[in-house]
N, C-alpha and C positions, 0 to 999 in steps of 0.2 A: 261490517263496517261500515262508519257513514262515507269516509274517502273512500276515492278510486283507487284501483288498482297499482295504476302508474302511479298515484301519488302517494302512496304508500310506500313505494320503489325510493321514490323522489325524498321520501324522509326520512328514508334509512342511508340513503347516498348521498343525493344531492346530484343525481344524475341530469333532472331536468330536461331528458327528455322529448323530443315530440318522434323519437324512431318508434314505434307502434308494434313495429311489425317484427322488431327484434324484443321489445319486451311480450310480446304476446307469444314467441317462439317460446324465451324461457319460461313465462308463465305454465305453458300448455306439457314443455318436458318437465318442469318438475313437478306438474300434476301427477304424469306417467312414474315418476320417479318416488315419490311418496305415495300415491296407489300401490305401489310394489312391495314400500315396506309396513303396507294396513295388514292387522287381523284379519277372519273372517267377517268379525261381526260390525267391522266397518266398512267391509270393501259390500257389506248389503246396502251401504248409501250410497255407494254409488256404480249402484247396477239397475239395469234396464228388462222389463219384458220382451221379447219378440218369439215373431209366431211364426210356425213352417208345418207343413203336411212331409209327415215321411213318406220316401220313396224305397223300392227297390234295391237291394246292393247292386252299388255297381251304377247308380241315377243318380249320386249326390249330386243336392245344386244349393243346399244354403249355406250362402258364403258369413265365416265368421269373421267379425271386426277386430277380437283379442282376444286372448290363449286362456281368457279368465272366465270359465261357465261354473255358474257356482251349483244352478241344478237343471235337470231336465224332465218336463212334466207330460206330459198323455195324460189329456183332459185333466185329473189329478191324481194321477196314479205317476207316483217316481221312477222315472226309468235309470236304470242300473246302469252305469257305465263299463264299455268293453273293450277288447283294441280292434283297431282296424281291420286286422288281420286274422280278425274273428268272426266277421259278417257275415262268410258263408254257411258257417254253422248256425251261426244265429235264426239264418233264414232257411235252416233243413228241421223240417217236423220230426225227422227221426233220431237228430241230435239231443244232449243234454240240456246243450247250452239253447237253446230254438228259444223266442223272442215270443211271448202272446201278446195279446191285447190284455191281461193281466199281470203279467211281466213283461213290460218293454225293456228295451236296451237300448242303449244312443251309443255313439262312434263320434269321433274325429278323422279323419280324413284327410290329408295338406290345409288346406282352411275353409273346408269344408265339415260343415256339421249334421247328419242325418240318427234317425232311430230307424228301429224296427218292432214288431212289424210295417209292413207300410200301408197308407192310408191312414194315420194316424194324425190327429190334429194335436201338435203338440206345439210346446211353448218353455223357451227354454231363460234364463233369468244369466245377463252377459256384463260384465263389468265394461262402462264406460268412459270413455275419455274427457272431461268434458272443456269444451273452447271457452276462450274470454276475449269479452275487447274491455283493453281493459285502460282505454280512455273512459268511459263511463259504468264499469260494471262496477259494484264496489264488495263482491262477494261470490263465490265462483260456484252455481248451479249445480245441483245433484251432486255434492261433495259435502264431507262433515267438516263439520266447523270446528273442532275440537284439530283438523288438521290442515284447516289452510292457512294459517300462517306460516306455514312449513314452506309453502310456496312461496310466501309472498319473502319468506327468507332466499330462499332458491334463485329467485328473479332478482333480490337485489345483492346475491355473491357473484351473479353473472354482472351485473349495473356494475360494480367496483372492480369488478376483473378488467370490462374494459377499459374505467375510466383509469387504472393503473398502467394497462398497455397505451393510451394516450400518454401519459406522463412519461414512462417511457422510452418510448419513440417522439418523443415531445412536438406530436401531434395537436397536442390541446395547447399550444402555446404558439399561432403562426407569427409571432414577433421574431422568436428566436431563428427562424429560415429565414425570414428576411434582415436580421443583424447578422447572419450570418455569412450572406449574400455580399451585406457590404463589407464586411468586413474580407472577406476574398477580393473584393472590388479596390476597396484602399489596398491592401499588399500589394496588388497586380500595378497600382498606379504608384506606389512606391516604389517596386521596384522598376516600371519605368523611368519614373526620375533619377533613381541612381544610373542606370544604363547611360543616359543622356549626360551625365552629369561625367562620369565615367568617360565618354567621347568625347565632350569639353577639356578635359584636364589633358588629354593627350593631346591636341593642341598649344597645349601652350610652349611657347618657348623652351629646347632643352640647350644642352653642350653644339648639340650639331646644328642647331638653327642659328646659335651666336659667332661658331665660328666659322659654318658653312664646310666639315666635315661631312657632307653626306654629298660635295660635287656640283652644287646649285653657286648662282654668285654669290663673290667673297662678302662677308658682310663686313662694316663697318670695326669690327670689333681684331680684323682679323685673324689667320690662320691661329688654333689651342698654342700651338709650338713657339706663338708670337715671337720668332726669330727666326722665318724662310722665307713668307711674301711681302715682308716691310710695310705690313698695313698696322693700322689700329695705335695702339700704343706704340709702338715698334716705330712707327713713324716718328713719334712725339723724342723716342729715343735718341733713336738716329741721328735728327736737326740738331738737339740739345747735345749728343757727343760731340757732331762737327763744329758747333762752336764753340767748346770747350777746347778742341783739338788747335781751332784760331789764338786762342786766349793762350794756352799752355798746355799745348804736347806737339805732336808733328807733321801737322797739316805742312805736304812738301817736305819741309825740315825746321828741326825745331830753332835753325838759326831766324826763321821768316816768323815767327810766332809772337803774338803781342808785348809777352812779356823780355821777348828777345830786344825785337822792337827799342821798346822805350827804353833798355837799357843803353842801346846804341845810339837813341837820341840823346841819352843824358851824358856819354861818354863824348860826341861829336859839340854838346854845346860844351862840355869843361874842356874843351880842344879849342874852343873857338870856331868849332867850321861847322859856319852856319850853313854852308850849300847845304852838307852831310846830312846834320839838323834836320833839313826842311825836308829832302828826299826821303826820311825816314818816318816823318811826320806821315807824309802824305800815301805814305806804305801803312801806315798802321792806323790812316783814317780810313784805306782801303778795305782792312782787314775786320777796322770794326763794324762794316755796312759789312761784310760777309756773314759777320757774328748775329748784326743788327735783323738778317734777313732770315737767318737758323734759325732766331728765337721765335719769328712771325711767323714760320712756318711751324714749327712747335706749338705757337696758342692756334694756330688756325686748324692744326690735328685735333687740339687738345678741344680744340670747341666741338669737332666731327664728332669726341667721345662721347661729349659731355650733352649732344643731337643723339647720339642713337643710345646711348642708357635711358635717356626721357623716352624715346621712343618703346624699346621694350620693354619701360617698366608701365608706361601708357598701354601697350601689349598686351603684357602679362595680365593688369590691374585689368582690364578688361574680359580675357579669360575668366580670371577667378570669379571674377562677377558672376561670370557666366553659369560656374560651378556654384559658387554658392545658390543663385537662385534653384538651381536646381535641386541641390541639396535642403534648401530652405522648406521646397515643394514638398521633397519625400518626406519630411520631419514631421512636413503637416499630414499628408497622408498615413504615415504611419501612429502620430497623436490622436488620430480618428479611429485608429483602428484598434490603439489601444482603450477608446470609449466604449466601441463596440463589442468589445470583449468582453471590459468591465459588464456590460449590462449583460450579454450572456451569462455572464457568470453568476450575477443576482437572478435573472430569470432560471437558471438551473437549479440553484437554489432554492427557486421557490416550488418547482418542479418539485425536486425532491424532497420538501416537505410535504407538500401534499403529494406526492406517490406514498411517504413514510405512513401518513395519516389514510390514505386509504386502505394500507395492507391493514395498518393492527383494525382498521374495522372493517375488513375483509375477513381478517383470522376470529373477530368478536362473533363475526354472526355466523360464521364458518361454525363453531363448537355451540352455538345455541342450533346449529337445524344439526348437529349431529344427535347432540341431546334430544333435542322433539323428535327424530326419528329411532333414536332406540327406545323415547319412552314410549312411542304410539304402538311399536311392535312388539311392546312387552319384555326389550329385552333388558339387561343389566349395564350400566351406562356406568365405566369407570374412570374419575380422577385422573390423566396423567401426574404421577411422583414426581415432586421436584426434581428438577437435576436428571428425569429420565430422560 
């Protein structure tokens, strides 16, 4: 293959990574797995000859690298394999299992290999697990060409699994984490503004503020009952009631209200009693002056009332404007949060689409890999039946 091993994986997955250590691990794990499926004729292509000198039973020193020993020779004589617990008998010249230079034996004990009799120049054929440099190697050394693509598939499957994990945890798109942080901050800020709006709204004058039922200084609106303190509109009402009583009521006596005085003036004039008529006129003028005084007092109270209404309206307006400002700011933060939520949704949708592609690609490569292993090992591959 002309491409480097890393580029072969990238072509299948889009992994595009400089994480060569991870790829190296996947390749070398794949090599081991593929070798485990190889028939003996292919294992020969992965083997190397090692040499050692046999020693007496109990003095074993030759360390094995793998458990796949294809053959052991003493010079050119094939050693037959025995169980390690028979090494004592193979060392006893009186035993039927006694080993000789023309009929040597070998055994594996723990991770050590040895042959008998001792002193033989031996060599053994051991399967090796190749190492790779993924950035530059274009092939796998001491490995059958027909099995090499399976190792590439193995590494590609692992790379796809990493990419899928990145998509599933959104670590493949740091913008989502950034947007989530911004969204959280916007919601927090909106909550702060709403609390401020609530606090400001609580300061808007209420019935207690207007009528001073809280025990504070009397407001211009007077007591809520309107008929106990003589304040506010009650003052207007009292002044007008008094003015009316001068005209046609019972102020002191109904004999002295304006209506009665005008009737007396008319009677005195009809009787040509000028002196009495003049006295009644003076009395009527005094009463009308009192009426005018009460009307002026009522007007003054009305002016106070209007001033209080204006002040209260301004105060309520100021608080309402404050509440509206906080609400507007909260809405702005919520709008930003909505925008960030939309951004996250779009990015998650893209991640989901990417994940779906990676998942399908991983399944395809896994199927190819499984087929290849079955073919390599000589086992029959059966395609799953539809609906199975």
